[in-house]
N, C-alpha and C positions, 0 to 999 in steps of 0.2 A: 680302564674304568668300566664298571658294570652298568647295567640298566636299572634305572629307578623303578621299583616294582610296587610302589604304594607309599602312602604317607607314614613315616616312622612313628607318629604319635596318634595314629588312627584310633587305637583302643582308648586313649585318654579322651579324645574328642567325642567319642560315642558316649562315654560316661558323663561328660561335662557339657552336654548339649545345652545351649543357652536357655531354651524353652523348658528344659527339665528343671532348672534351678530358679527361674523367675516365675512367680505366680501368674496365672493366665490373665487376671485383671490388669496387673502391672504391664504385662506384655502388650495388652490391647491399647492402653494409653500411650505406651512408647511408640507403638505403630502409628497412632494418630499424629503424635508429635513429629515423627519423622516425615510423614506425608505432608504436613503443613509446612515444615521446614523446606522440603523439596520444592513445593510450589512457590514458596516465597523466594527461594534462591533463583528459580527459573525466571520469575518476574523481575528480580533485580538485574539479572544478566541481560534480559531483553531491554530494560530501561537504560542500563548503562551503555549498551551497544548503540541505542538510538542517540543518546547524548554525545557519545564519542564521534559518531559518524556525521551528525547533523542531518540524519535521515533515519527513517524507520525501516528496518530490513529483517528478512528471515531467509532461510535457504529452502523452505518448503511452504508453499501457500496453500491453505485449506479454505476453499471458497464456499463452504456451507452445504455442499451436496454430495460429499464423499469424493469429490474430484480434487486431487492434489496436483500442484504444478511445481515441478522442480526447476529451480533457477540457479544461475551461476554465482559464485562468490566474486566479489570485487575488492580492491584495496580499500582500507579504511581511510577516513578523513573527508573533510568537506569537499576537497578538490578531486577526490577519486571519481573516476568515470566508470560506468558500467561497461564490462567487456563486450564489444560489439560482436557477439557470436552468431548473430543472424541478421535478417533484414527487417527494418522497421516497416510495418505495413503502410502502404500509401494512403493518403487522406481520401475519404469517400463520403458519400451522402449520409452514411450512417454515423459519422463523427459529429461531435458538438464543437462548433467553430466560433471563435470570437474574433472580430476584426475584419479587415478586408480579405474576402475569400480568394482574391487574386494576388495577395501579397507575395513578394519574391522570397521571403523567409518565413518558415513555419516553425513554431515551437510546439512540439508534441510532448505533452506532459502526462506521464503515468502517475496517478495520484490516488490518495485515500482520504475520504472526507473526515476521518477521525484522527488522522496523523497530525500531531502538532506542528511538525516541520513543514508539512504541506500548507497548513494555515499560515505559518510564518513566511512562506514563500510567496503568498498571494500579493502582498504589497510590492514585491520586487517585480512580479509579472505585470502588475498594473503600471508600474513606473516605466518599464521598457515599452509597454504599449503606448503610453503617453509620449515617450521620447521618440519612438520610431514611426508612430502613427500608421499610415497605410502600408508601410514597408514590412510589417510583421503581423502575423495572425497566430492565435493560440488554439491548439486542438487539445481538448481534455479527453483522456482515456482512463478507464478504471483499473485500479490495481489494489483492491481491498486486501489488507493483511489479516491473517487468521487471528492474531492476538488483539485486534480491534473489532470487538463483536458488533459494533454499530455501523461499521464501514460498509459492509455488504448491503444491509437494509437501506442505508442512505444512498448508495449507488443505484439500487433498484428504484427508489422513490424519485431520484433525479431524472432517471430515464422516463418514468411515467409522467413527470412534469414536462419533459421535452416533447411528449406527444401533443401537448397543448401549448407549445411554444414558450415554456417558462423554465427551461433548463438553467440558464444563467442566473435567474432570480433565485432558484433553489440553491445553486452552487454558491453564490455569495452569502446567502443566509446561513447555510450549513457551516461554512468555514468560520463565520463570525460567532456561531453558537455550537461549537463542537461538543460541549458537555450536555447538549439537549437533543441529541439525535435519537429520538424515540418515535414510535408509531404515532403517538398523539401529536408530537411536534410536526411531523410530516403532514398530518391532516390539517393542522393549523396553517401551515405554509400554503397548502393547497387552497384553503378557504381565503386566506389573505390575498392570494394571487388570482382569486375568482375563477378557479378551475372548475370543471364539471366534476363534482365530488364523487358521484357514482362511478364514473369512468375511471377516475384516479384510484379510488379505493379498490376497485376490481382489478386494476392493473397491478397494484401493489400486492394484494392478497394472493394472486395467482403467480407471482414472481415472473411476470411476462418477459422481462429482459434479463433473466438469469444467464441464459446462454451467451448473450451479447457481452455481459460483464465478464464472464469466465473466459470467453474467447479473447477479449482485449487483454486481460491479465496474462493469459497464456502466450499471446503474441509478444507482449512486452517482455516476459521472461525469456522467450526464445531470442529476442533481440539483445538481451544482456542486462535488462533491468533486474535488480535484486533488492530494491528498496524504494521508498517514496520520500520526497518527490524524485522521480527519475525522468529527466527531460532530454529530448533530442532536438538540436538546432539543425534544421534542414535548409541547406543553401539553395541558391538559384540553380546550381548544377546537380542538385539531388544528393549531394554529400551530406552525411549525418554526423554531427559532433555530439557525443554523449556527455551529459552533465548530471552528476549525482548530488543530491542534497539541496538544502536551502542556501544556495551560494549567494554571495553579495551581488548587488546590481552591477558592479564593475566587471565581475567575472562573466556574467551573462551577456553584458553589452559587448565585451571583447569577442565572445563567440558569435554574436549577431553581426558585428562589424566584419569579421572574417567571412561569414556566410554571404555578406553583401559585396564582398570583394574590396573592402576599404583597406 
């Protein structure tokens, strides 16, 4: 067999170039149509993936400052767990904590304020908090996804509210009003919660907590989170059980019982 030394129909291709036979105006409109179709197809793929997994996920997070965070792929499905490729950072004073700070079990949730599955997961978290009372605490960490344009601004606003002791008030309101995550809404929340508006607005406009949000998302990705909500159930012995998606209360309770040694 000889070596292929060129396309046998090259001379025909040169004479019949597509843009030689289609008027320029027609080619222009065809290009626009192809671009719109491509964007629509990408959106459909992202939405379908979220619906299938019970969580919102991507393989590359863009957090608004040119910094991209590569994350690992995990099996699909509500019961799929993020691959524990790294260590979940220990809880610190920088974290937003709900419940008994000395609880034997910790739920560390990596979440996105614009993710519908994170919103759907909130009643489940409230239910287990009511069920286990002082035995469980919740730690909220940021994991804003690039295809949720309001997630990063919401994360930054929540941290600015935390400066004045109102993180969980913002957290609850944002998840109940995910379609209203705008700068004007954040200012309204700040006024409703009687925050110092000058301090809050300055904090938001300077993106004071951008590094914190990015660092939390990076650490989550390194620990194996690749979608939201991504939760780790930390037991009394320090063991971490990963849970992906808006799982049912029974699934989360089973992981908590195991962490409590029941």
